[in-house]
Backbone as a chain_set.jsonl record, in Angstrom:
{"seq": "MTEPTPFQRALTELDALHAQDPRQVEVEGETLPLELWHAGRMSAWLARVVEAPSELVQIAVRSQHLQRWEVPRNEYPEGRVGYLTWRRDQGKRAGETTARVMEAAGYSAEEAAEVSRMIRKQGLGRDPGTQAVEDCACLVFLENYFADFSKQVEHDHLVRIVQMTWKKMSPKAHELALTLPMSAEARAVVEEALAG", "coords": {"N": [[61.578, 82.863, -60.375], [60.445, 80.719, -62.95], [57.141, 79.546, -63.206], [56.281, 76.078, -63.321], [54.991, 74.536, -66.293], [51.719, 73.11, -67.119], [52.307, 70.773, -68.591], [54.976, 70.17, -67.834], [54.546, 69.769, -65.104], [52.8, 67.575, -65.134], [54.393, 65.569, -66.4], [56.491, 65.33, -64.546], [55.128, 64.354, -62.291], [54.066, 61.948, -63.336], [56.43, 60.561, -63.948], [57.399, 60.282, -61.375], [55.573, 58.439, -60.384], [56.141, 56.284, -62.12], [58.696, 55.738, -61.173], [58.262, 54.403, -58.823], [58.162, 51.728, -59.312], [58.966, 48.551, -58.178], [60.495, 46.711, -59.53], [63.656, 46.303, -61.071], [66.064, 47.469, -63.481], [69.137, 47.029, -65.153], [71.032, 49.404, -66.699], [73.535, 50.383, -68.733], [75.39, 50.305, -66.564], [73.905, 51.539, -64.601], [71.316, 51.357, -62.179], [67.897, 51.244, -62.622], [64.376, 51.979, -61.992], [62.275, 49.661, -63.549], [59.928, 50.423, -64.973], [60.204, 53.193, -65.248], [62.433, 53.338, -66.865], [61.357, 52.025, -69.113], [59.348, 53.862, -69.865], [60.967, 55.965, -70.638], [62.197, 54.83, -72.899], [59.947, 54.609, -74.545], [59.354, 57.343, -74.97], [61.706, 58.08, -76.285], [61.492, 56.667, -78.689], [59.207, 57.888, -79.702], [60.153, 60.376, -80.502], [61.36, 59.69, -82.846], [59.364, 58.554, -84.358], [57.246, 60.391, -84.711], [57.131, 63.586, -86.008], [57.584, 66.506, -84.226], [55.621, 65.921, -81.965], [52.481, 66.471, -80.264], [51.834, 67.855, -76.946], [49.913, 66.279, -75.675], [50.06, 63.799, -76.996], [52.687, 63.147, -76.332], [52.423, 62.793, -73.558], [50.616, 60.645, -73.452], [52.095, 58.578, -74.682], [54.241, 58.385, -72.9], [52.94, 57.415, -70.669], [51.903, 54.92, -71.119], [52.457, 52.402, -69.934], [51.83, 52.817, -67.281], [52.187, 52.192, -63.878], [52.0, 49.429, -64.217], [53.046, 47.223, -62.958], [51.505, 46.843, -60.724], [49.324, 45.21, -61.18], [49.847, 42.162, -61.807], [50.467, 40.047, -64.664], [50.055, 37.34, -64.153], [47.849, 37.231, -62.52], [45.664, 36.898, -64.02], [43.803, 34.66, -66.204], [45.581, 32.087, -68.061], [46.545, 32.167, -71.549], [45.174, 33.602, -74.634], [42.735, 35.094, -74.295], [42.788, 35.718, -71.559], [45.131, 37.242, -71.545], [44.429, 39.405, -73.227], [42.338, 40.526, -71.764], [43.674, 41.296, -69.423], [45.436, 43.185, -70.553], [43.615, 45.08, -71.535], [42.419, 45.934, -69.128], [44.676, 47.02, -67.883], [45.232, 49.167, -69.618], [42.972, 50.724, -69.175], [43.249, 51.375, -66.422], [45.738, 52.754, -66.463], [45.063, 54.857, -68.155], [43.05, 56.178, -66.677], [44.449, 56.953, -64.335], [46.444, 58.6, -65.434], [44.84, 60.617, -66.53], [43.8, 61.762, -64.174], [46.164, 62.773, -63.033], [46.86, 64.629, -65.007], [44.706, 66.479, -64.929], [45.049, 67.467, -62.338], [47.407, 68.774, -62.765], [46.68, 70.878, -64.323], [45.497, 70.584, -66.826], [42.635, 70.429, -69.045], [39.503, 68.645, -68.541], [38.688, 67.528, -70.923], [41.047, 67.351, -72.421], [42.467, 65.572, -70.816], [40.797, 63.334, -71.037], [41.133, 62.761, -73.72], [43.817, 61.907, -73.84], [43.63, 59.662, -72.181], [42.023, 58.045, -73.783], [43.776, 57.565, -75.938], [45.744, 56.055, -74.617], [44.259, 53.809, -74.001], [44.154, 52.739, -76.47], [42.139, 53.346, -78.259], [40.677, 53.92, -81.407], [42.718, 53.021, -83.001], [44.743, 52.971, -85.852], [43.209, 54.896, -87.035], [43.324, 57.224, -85.502], [45.88, 59.538, -85.087], [47.325, 59.999, -82.66], [46.754, 57.754, -81.027], [47.815, 55.837, -82.717], [50.505, 56.538, -82.6], [51.133, 55.866, -79.925], [50.788, 53.081, -80.068], [52.692, 52.411, -82.059], [55.12, 53.139, -80.779], [55.031, 51.399, -78.566], [55.186, 48.902, -79.847], [57.701, 49.106, -81.068], [59.391, 49.39, -78.828], [58.963, 46.883, -77.688], [59.965, 45.162, -79.744], [62.614, 46.044, -79.816], [63.615, 45.608, -77.186], [62.447, 43.397, -75.796], [61.833, 41.29, -77.434], [63.817, 39.35, -78.167], [64.285, 37.771, -75.785], [61.653, 36.967, -75.324], [61.177, 35.446, -77.595], [62.504, 33.099, -77.059], [60.878, 31.778, -75.351], [58.538, 31.082, -76.537], [56.677, 29.015, -78.721], [57.663, 28.314, -82.105], [55.855, 28.723, -84.441], [53.756, 30.091, -83.254], [55.094, 32.343, -82.394], [55.759, 33.528, -84.853], [53.188, 34.237, -85.696], [52.566, 36.142, -83.717], [54.417, 38.152, -84.314], [53.436, 38.841, -86.839], [50.887, 39.838, -86.144], [51.651, 42.0, -84.536], [52.992, 43.559, -86.415], [50.938, 44.266, -88.152], [49.589, 46.194, -86.681], [51.192, 48.38, -86.751], [52.422, 51.528, -88.066], [53.477, 52.597, -91.407], [55.862, 54.13, -91.079], [56.797, 53.209, -88.598], [57.267, 50.554, -89.303], [59.435, 50.889, -91.015], [61.364, 51.892, -89.21], [61.537, 49.695, -87.471], [62.769, 47.758, -89.009], [65.374, 48.57, -88.976], [66.412, 47.85, -86.584], [68.887, 46.314, -84.473], [69.206, 42.828, -84.548], [69.312, 39.419, -83.403], [70.465, 36.658, -85.425], [68.581, 34.622, -85.359], [66.239, 35.905, -84.431], [65.857, 37.768, -86.485], [65.359, 36.027, -88.6], [62.878, 34.976, -87.843], [61.286, 37.304, -87.989], [61.525, 37.876, -90.722], [60.326, 35.596, -91.825], [57.738, 35.937, -90.804], [56.96, 38.279, -92.139], [56.993, 37.462, -94.721], [54.911, 35.769, -94.833]], "CA": [[61.61, 81.533, -60.989], [59.271, 80.475, -63.783], [56.193, 78.516, -62.763], [56.255, 74.979, -64.292], [53.781, 74.435, -67.127], [50.966, 71.867, -66.871], [53.029, 69.659, -69.211], [56.109, 69.829, -66.956], [54.013, 69.228, -63.841], [52.255, 66.234, -65.402], [55.494, 64.619, -66.641], [57.208, 65.12, -63.281], [54.298, 63.485, -61.438], [53.993, 60.623, -63.968], [57.719, 59.894, -63.763], [57.487, 59.902, -59.956], [54.801, 57.188, -60.284], [56.954, 55.246, -62.781], [59.879, 55.453, -60.345], [57.871, 53.546, -57.69], [58.219, 50.318, -59.721], [59.993, 47.839, -57.411], [61.346, 45.944, -60.451], [64.813, 47.097, -61.461], [66.766, 47.083, -64.7], [70.507, 47.544, -65.206], [71.261, 50.045, -67.99], [74.838, 51.048, -68.793], [75.967, 50.408, -65.228], [73.009, 52.25, -63.679], [70.098, 50.622, -61.839], [66.712, 52.112, -62.741], [63.084, 51.294, -61.933], [61.977, 49.14, -64.889], [58.89, 51.189, -65.673], [60.739, 54.508, -65.594], [63.278, 53.082, -68.041], [60.447, 51.72, -70.234], [58.719, 55.133, -70.278], [62.005, 56.705, -71.354], [62.342, 54.221, -74.235], [58.747, 55.004, -75.309], [59.541, 58.739, -75.377], [62.804, 58.129, -77.255], [60.956, 56.227, -79.983], [58.256, 58.895, -80.199], [60.928, 61.43, -81.18], [61.706, 59.198, -84.187], [58.14, 58.144, -85.071], [56.39, 61.543, -85.008], [57.818, 64.871, -86.018], [56.911, 67.506, -83.376], [54.375, 65.428, -81.352], [51.817, 67.378, -79.322], [51.993, 67.517, -75.521], [48.998, 65.196, -75.306], [50.634, 62.547, -77.511], [53.872, 62.856, -75.505], [51.969, 62.276, -72.26], [50.027, 59.309, -73.668], [53.189, 57.639, -74.948], [55.022, 58.246, -71.661], [52.12, 56.797, -69.607], [51.244, 53.714, -71.611], [52.645, 51.278, -68.997], [51.805, 53.4, -65.936], [51.91, 51.324, -62.713], [51.613, 48.108, -64.715], [53.484, 46.183, -62.012], [50.537, 46.673, -59.631], [48.406, 44.118, -61.517], [50.661, 41.24, -62.598], [49.811, 39.228, -65.698], [49.672, 36.02, -63.622], [46.57, 37.303, -61.794], [44.631, 36.643, -65.034], [43.953, 33.314, -66.773], [46.531, 31.862, -69.157], [45.959, 32.172, -72.894], [44.945, 34.858, -75.337], [41.626, 35.858, -73.702], [43.303, 36.251, -70.298], [46.098, 38.291, -71.867], [43.728, 40.587, -73.763], [41.582, 41.126, -70.65], [44.682, 41.968, -68.59], [45.937, 44.361, -71.262], [42.529, 46.074, -71.551], [42.302, 46.488, -67.775], [45.857, 47.852, -67.654], [45.036, 50.404, -70.374], [41.933, 51.507, -68.489], [43.857, 51.906, -65.187], [46.765, 53.746, -66.812], [44.361, 56.022, -68.708], [42.358, 56.896, -65.588], [45.453, 57.579, -63.465], [47.061, 59.692, -66.196], [43.855, 61.701, -66.624], [43.763, 62.432, -62.859], [47.417, 63.536, -62.909], [46.791, 65.763, -65.937], [43.767, 67.494, -64.424], [45.686, 68.099, -61.171], [48.505, 69.613, -63.274], [46.13, 72.054, -64.993], [44.859, 70.294, -68.119], [41.168, 70.337, -69.012], [38.954, 67.283, -68.502], [38.639, 67.042, -72.315], [42.42, 66.957, -72.79], [42.777, 64.366, -70.045], [40.02, 62.23, -71.628], [41.751, 62.426, -75.014], [45.016, 61.115, -73.55], [43.155, 58.386, -71.666], [41.554, 57.283, -74.949], [44.975, 57.105, -76.671], [46.381, 55.002, -73.82], [43.412, 52.615, -74.138], [44.321, 52.339, -77.875], [40.905, 53.544, -79.023], [40.91, 54.624, -82.669], [43.955, 52.543, -83.609], [44.671, 52.95, -87.311], [42.491, 56.098, -87.492], [43.731, 58.383, -84.708], [47.344, 59.613, -85.085], [47.867, 59.881, -81.302], [46.663, 56.337, -80.644], [48.78, 55.116, -83.55], [51.843, 56.825, -82.066], [51.292, 55.043, -78.722], [50.961, 51.689, -80.511], [53.982, 52.294, -82.754], [56.201, 53.168, -79.785], [54.95, 50.166, -77.776], [55.687, 47.807, -80.686], [59.145, 49.294, -81.256], [60.045, 49.064, -77.553], [58.889, 45.417, -77.584], [60.91, 44.549, -80.687], [63.976, 46.448, -79.463], [64.08, 45.221, -75.858], [61.851, 42.214, -75.192], [61.56, 40.249, -78.434], [64.815, 38.269, -78.142], [63.975, 36.872, -74.661], [60.31, 36.451, -75.548], [61.224, 34.442, -78.667], [63.032, 31.841, -76.505], [59.864, 31.165, -74.487], [57.303, 30.846, -77.297], [56.803, 28.068, -79.832], [58.024, 29.045, -83.331], [54.721, 29.166, -85.277], [53.024, 31.091, -82.461], [55.925, 33.545, -82.424], [55.578, 34.131, -86.187], [51.856, 34.881, -85.69], [52.653, 37.336, -82.86], [55.111, 39.188, -85.099], [52.496, 39.288, -87.89], [49.846, 40.682, -85.521], [52.314, 43.237, -84.12], [53.308, 44.317, -87.634], [49.669, 44.808, -88.692], [49.152, 47.339, -85.879], [52.186, 49.447, -86.856], [52.366, 52.415, -89.23], [54.619, 52.426, -92.317], [57.057, 54.739, -90.482], [57.269, 52.286, -87.56], [57.835, 49.405, -90.021], [60.744, 51.328, -91.508], [62.26, 51.954, -88.052], [61.712, 48.346, -86.918], [63.7, 47.0, -89.837], [66.742, 49.04, -88.707], [66.833, 47.385, -85.252], [69.819, 45.18, -84.445], [68.552, 41.598, -84.064], [70.093, 38.189, -83.587], [70.124, 35.975, -86.682], [67.343, 33.854, -85.133], [65.111, 36.844, -84.364], [65.643, 38.32, -87.833], [64.751, 34.965, -89.414], [61.452, 34.921, -87.468], [60.637, 38.487, -88.554], [61.455, 37.707, -92.185], [59.302, 34.582, -92.084], [56.431, 36.548, -90.517], [56.619, 39.272, -93.145], [56.823, 36.781, -96.0], [53.694, 34.935, -94.734]], "C": [[60.317, 81.305, -61.766], [58.436, 79.333, -63.212], [56.214, 77.362, -63.773], [54.931, 74.955, -65.054], [52.992, 73.189, -66.733], [51.691, 70.631, -67.427], [54.191, 69.209, -68.32], [55.633, 69.203, -65.652], [53.52, 67.793, -64.041], [53.384, 65.22, -65.593], [56.269, 64.318, -65.366], [56.437, 64.146, -62.393], [54.221, 62.064, -62.016], [55.308, 59.868, -63.783], [57.937, 59.5, -62.298], [56.71, 58.597, -59.719], [55.564, 56.041, -60.942], [58.094, 54.793, -61.864], [59.553, 54.584, -59.135], [57.933, 52.055, -58.026], [59.318, 49.605, -58.937], [60.916, 47.004, -58.307], [62.468, 46.862, -60.95], [65.397, 46.577, -62.764], [68.132, 47.76, -64.672], [70.739, 48.103, -66.603], [72.569, 50.823, -67.927], [75.412, 51.327, -67.398], [75.099, 51.123, -64.209], [71.76, 51.409, -63.43], [68.918, 51.594, -61.845], [65.446, 51.316, -62.466], [62.691, 50.899, -63.363], [60.988, 50.025, -65.645], [59.365, 52.596, -66.067], [61.631, 54.393, -66.831], [62.408, 52.842, -69.28], [59.793, 53.003, -70.764], [59.718, 55.985, -71.066], [62.229, 56.162, -72.754], [61.145, 54.592, -75.114], [58.921, 56.428, -75.844], [60.644, 58.864, -76.432], [62.321, 57.695, -78.639], [59.99, 57.256, -80.556], [58.987, 59.979, -80.988], [61.305, 61.008, -82.597], [60.475, 58.867, -85.024], [57.334, 59.35, -85.548], [57.225, 62.821, -84.957], [56.989, 65.862, -85.205], [55.585, 66.997, -82.79], [53.792, 66.445, -80.372], [52.105, 66.951, -77.881], [51.135, 66.317, -75.153], [49.532, 63.846, -75.78], [51.864, 62.165, -76.683], [53.477, 62.259, -74.155], [51.411, 60.866, -72.41], [51.114, 58.261, -73.866], [53.971, 57.361, -73.67], [54.279, 57.401, -70.615], [51.571, 55.429, -69.962], [51.355, 52.526, -70.656], [52.486, 51.709, -67.54], [51.333, 52.408, -64.873], [51.461, 49.919, -63.113], [51.991, 47.001, -63.739], [52.439, 45.914, -60.941], [49.518, 45.566, -59.901], [49.164, 43.139, -62.415], [49.834, 40.406, -63.57], [49.31, 37.907, -65.121], [48.42, 36.05, -62.749], [45.385, 37.065, -62.732], [44.849, 35.249, -65.615], [45.014, 33.271, -67.879], [45.792, 32.014, -70.489], [45.623, 33.571, -73.392], [43.85, 35.713, -74.688], [42.07, 36.493, -72.378], [44.264, 37.405, -70.539], [45.387, 39.56, -72.334], [42.918, 41.3, -72.677], [42.526, 41.907, -69.742], [45.142, 43.258, -69.266], [44.878, 45.477, -71.313], [42.392, 46.742, -70.181], [43.484, 47.401, -67.443], [45.719, 49.197, -68.366], [44.033, 51.324, -69.694], [42.51, 52.163, -67.219], [44.857, 53.012, -65.504], [46.116, 55.02, -67.342], [43.697, 56.853, -67.622], [43.354, 57.628, -64.686], [46.093, 58.771, -64.159], [46.118, 60.878, -66.296], [43.779, 62.477, -65.307], [44.997, 63.314, -62.675], [47.352, 64.784, -63.791], [45.87, 66.866, -65.422], [44.363, 68.218, -63.214], [46.798, 69.053, -61.612], [47.999, 70.839, -64.037], [45.544, 71.83, -66.377], [43.347, 70.223, -67.949], [40.744, 68.869, -68.963], [38.934, 66.685, -69.903], [40.018, 66.571, -72.767], [42.812, 65.664, -72.081], [42.057, 63.15, -70.63], [40.626, 61.794, -72.962], [42.997, 61.558, -74.817], [44.621, 59.729, -73.041], [42.701, 57.479, -72.811], [42.735, 56.731, -75.755], [45.631, 55.945, -75.936], [45.59, 53.701, -73.928], [43.406, 52.089, -75.572], [43.009, 52.431, -78.662], [41.223, 54.363, -80.278], [42.192, 54.191, -83.355], [43.775, 52.432, -85.125], [43.97, 54.174, -87.889], [42.981, 57.356, -86.791], [45.261, 58.434, -84.638], [47.971, 59.471, -83.696], [47.867, 58.438, -80.826], [47.683, 55.517, -81.434], [50.196, 55.335, -83.047], [52.116, 55.991, -80.813], [51.577, 53.601, -79.126], [52.314, 51.49, -81.187], [55.13, 52.236, -81.756], [56.215, 51.891, -78.954], [55.521, 48.986, -78.573], [57.198, 47.902, -80.858], [59.921, 48.975, -79.975], [60.058, 47.543, -77.353], [59.943, 44.76, -78.483], [62.362, 44.836, -80.302], [64.478, 45.755, -78.193], [63.584, 43.881, -75.321], [61.752, 41.023, -76.144], [62.531, 39.077, -78.336], [64.522, 37.275, -77.011], [62.636, 36.189, -74.867], [60.356, 35.296, -76.549], [61.752, 33.095, -78.174], [61.967, 31.081, -75.712], [58.627, 30.708, -75.254], [57.589, 29.924, -78.476], [56.868, 28.832, -81.164], [56.818, 29.583, -84.121], [53.9, 30.238, -84.57], [53.776, 32.421, -82.486], [55.773, 34.281, -83.767], [54.231, 34.862, -86.247], [51.863, 36.166, -84.848], [53.334, 38.472, -83.621], [54.176, 39.721, -86.19], [51.419, 40.206, -87.315], [50.426, 42.028, -85.089], [52.523, 44.135, -85.34], [52.067, 44.996, -88.198], [49.235, 46.078, -87.968], [50.052, 48.559, -86.063], [52.0, 50.272, -88.136], [53.543, 52.126, -90.166], [55.922, 53.001, -91.757], [57.648, 53.81, -89.422], [57.859, 51.028, -88.199], [59.267, 49.711, -90.445], [61.77, 51.336, -90.357], [62.549, 50.562, -87.5], [62.749, 47.559, -87.711], [65.151, 47.449, -89.665], [67.269, 48.524, -87.365], [67.871, 46.281, -85.355], [69.092, 43.961, -83.873], [69.506, 40.431, -84.243], [69.653, 37.557, -84.909], [68.793, 35.233, -86.533], [66.124, 34.778, -85.134], [64.81, 37.407, -85.751], [64.976, 37.286, -88.733], [63.251, 34.857, -89.119], [60.705, 36.1, -88.08], [60.498, 38.34, -90.061], [60.398, 36.682, -92.577], [57.903, 35.161, -91.881], [56.016, 37.497, -91.633], [56.417, 38.647, -94.519], [55.487, 36.035, -96.042], [52.43, 35.651, -95.079]], "O": [[59.232, 81.652, -61.301], [58.961, 78.3, -62.795], [56.171, 77.619, -64.976], [53.884, 75.314, -64.514], [53.537, 72.3, -66.079], [51.685, 69.571, -66.801], [54.37, 68.015, -68.08], [56.221, 68.243, -65.155], [53.789, 66.912, -63.224], [53.342, 64.133, -65.017], [56.661, 63.174, -65.132], [57.019, 63.229, -61.814], [54.303, 61.088, -61.271], [55.303, 58.671, -63.496], [58.589, 58.495, -62.018], [57.145, 57.749, -58.94], [55.631, 54.944, -60.386], [58.412, 53.606, -61.795], [60.464, 54.075, -58.482], [57.777, 51.211, -57.143], [60.481, 50.001, -59.014], [62.009, 46.63, -57.881], [62.248, 48.044, -61.214], [65.247, 45.404, -63.106], [68.271, 48.902, -64.232], [70.654, 47.368, -67.587], [72.701, 51.788, -67.175], [75.858, 52.435, -67.102], [75.514, 51.298, -63.063], [71.209, 50.818, -64.359], [68.936, 52.623, -61.169], [65.426, 50.103, -62.68], [62.768, 51.718, -64.278], [61.193, 50.336, -66.818], [58.966, 53.119, -67.107], [61.589, 55.239, -67.724], [62.679, 53.379, -70.355], [59.701, 53.2, -71.976], [59.352, 56.644, -72.04], [62.427, 56.93, -73.696], [61.314, 54.861, -76.303], [58.671, 56.691, -77.02], [60.529, 59.661, -77.363], [62.701, 58.292, -79.646], [59.959, 57.471, -81.768], [58.497, 60.443, -82.018], [61.544, 61.857, -83.456], [60.531, 58.894, -86.253], [56.8, 59.341, -86.656], [57.928, 63.086, -83.983], [55.802, 66.035, -85.479], [54.532, 67.567, -83.077], [54.531, 67.191, -79.729], [52.559, 65.834, -77.63], [51.571, 65.44, -74.408], [49.463, 62.859, -75.048], [52.059, 60.991, -76.369], [54.122, 61.33, -73.668], [51.698, 59.991, -71.592], [51.054, 57.179, -73.28], [54.324, 56.214, -73.396], [54.906, 56.752, -69.777], [50.839, 54.837, -69.168], [50.429, 51.718, -70.579], [52.971, 51.015, -66.646], [50.233, 51.861, -64.955], [50.644, 49.299, -62.43], [51.336, 45.96, -63.694], [52.475, 44.861, -60.304], [48.914, 45.039, -58.967], [49.132, 43.266, -63.639], [48.666, 40.105, -63.326], [48.268, 37.402, -65.538], [47.973, 35.002, -62.282], [44.236, 37.035, -62.29], [45.952, 34.709, -65.531], [45.3, 34.274, -68.533], [44.562, 31.99, -70.535], [45.765, 34.567, -72.683], [44.016, 36.925, -74.547], [41.769, 37.656, -72.108], [44.226, 38.416, -69.838], [45.71, 40.66, -71.886], [42.824, 42.528, -72.671], [42.226, 43.031, -69.338], [45.228, 44.303, -68.621], [45.196, 46.656, -71.158], [42.266, 47.963, -70.087], [43.312, 48.435, -66.797], [46.045, 50.241, -67.8], [44.218, 52.54, -69.644], [42.291, 53.348, -66.97], [44.828, 54.079, -64.889], [46.554, 56.126, -67.025], [43.768, 58.082, -67.639], [43.133, 58.781, -64.316], [46.267, 59.829, -63.553], [46.547, 62.024, -66.161], [43.701, 63.706, -65.315], [44.895, 64.454, -62.222], [47.747, 65.87, -63.365], [46.215, 68.046, -65.474], [44.207, 69.431, -63.074], [47.097, 70.025, -60.918], [48.779, 71.735, -64.363], [45.135, 72.786, -67.036], [42.844, 69.987, -66.851], [41.518, 67.972, -69.297], [39.137, 65.483, -70.069], [40.15, 65.53, -73.411], [43.415, 64.774, -72.681], [42.633, 62.065, -70.71], [40.633, 60.608, -73.293], [43.202, 60.587, -75.546], [45.224, 58.731, -73.436], [42.971, 56.279, -72.799], [42.71, 55.583, -76.199], [46.03, 54.96, -76.558], [46.173, 52.617, -73.945], [42.73, 51.103, -75.864], [42.799, 51.683, -79.616], [41.941, 55.362, -80.219], [42.707, 54.915, -84.207], [42.791, 51.875, -85.612], [44.106, 54.469, -89.076], [43.051, 58.425, -87.397], [45.883, 57.476, -84.179], [49.043, 58.879, -83.568], [48.862, 57.955, -80.285], [48.331, 54.622, -80.892], [51.007, 54.409, -83.066], [53.216, 55.462, -80.655], [52.492, 52.971, -78.595], [53.005, 50.507, -80.917], [56.013, 51.386, -81.868], [57.283, 51.352, -78.665], [56.259, 48.167, -78.025], [57.896, 46.89, -80.801], [60.986, 48.36, -80.031], [61.057, 46.986, -76.898], [60.712, 43.911, -78.035], [63.231, 43.976, -80.444], [65.641, 45.357, -78.128], [64.243, 43.286, -74.469], [61.606, 39.882, -75.706], [62.11, 37.924, -78.415], [64.511, 36.066, -77.245], [62.491, 34.992, -74.62], [59.664, 34.292, -76.379], [61.485, 32.063, -78.79], [62.124, 29.892, -75.432], [57.764, 30.029, -74.697], [58.617, 30.046, -79.142], [56.215, 29.862, -81.33], [56.77, 30.772, -84.434], [53.41, 31.175, -85.2], [53.17, 33.488, -82.585], [55.671, 35.507, -83.801], [54.142, 35.967, -86.781], [51.239, 37.158, -85.223], [52.88, 39.616, -83.578], [54.135, 40.927, -86.434], [51.076, 41.225, -87.916], [49.786, 43.067, -85.25], [52.255, 45.335, -85.287], [52.12, 46.137, -88.659], [48.589, 46.942, -88.561], [49.724, 49.648, -85.591], [51.492, 49.781, -89.144], [54.507, 51.477, -89.759], [56.984, 52.407, -91.947], [58.866, 53.642, -89.355], [58.844, 50.488, -87.696], [60.179, 48.905, -90.258], [62.891, 50.852, -90.51], [63.678, 50.276, -87.102], [63.515, 46.782, -87.141], [66.063, 46.783, -90.154], [68.438, 48.732, -87.039], [67.765, 45.407, -86.215], [68.439, 44.055, -82.834], [70.383, 40.445, -85.106], [68.594, 37.889, -85.441], [67.978, 35.214, -87.455], [65.106, 34.476, -85.756], [63.649, 37.511, -86.145], [64.118, 37.635, -89.544], [62.448, 34.669, -90.033], [59.616, 35.927, -88.63], [59.445, 38.655, -90.615], [59.663, 36.877, -93.545], [56.998, 34.913, -92.677], [54.851, 37.52, -92.03], [55.752, 39.224, -95.379], [54.983, 35.706, -97.115], [51.352, 35.059, -95.033]]}, "num_chains": 1, "name": "protein.A"}
């Protein structure tokens, strides 16, 4: 039997961690841990965003939300500063855990550090790996969370969120986002944001 590669070992271990998420989601009649499903959507988008992504980019994209349920958003203050602090701390935790998993699987400390940096979104707009993580995260948000999110947020604030999200995305991700099925209301918000 062939020995698994470091890449296979790392993905198996990361998915085992994703599968510990107590939150569940129903997908096509199957109940899955929410985070494992989310990681799968991230990987599915990567296949469309980047032609032949490297192993390191694949790992970073797969791990972007790693064990996010362990530190709920409501443990941080309300508002933008609280949200950004929570998101930064989540990126740091996910990056550190992923790096440990990678080194245990046989990757070098340098490779693990590079993936950790991508997960923390360092070099956004300059580093292709970091950009791929951001593009996939934005596409997963628009595809799966935007409709519900839009019902909870005041209209002008929602338009600003879409504008900020759009600014962080690559031209390829913009192209893919515009092909997503959206309700008439959601599409109107996106069109307003892009016209502004």
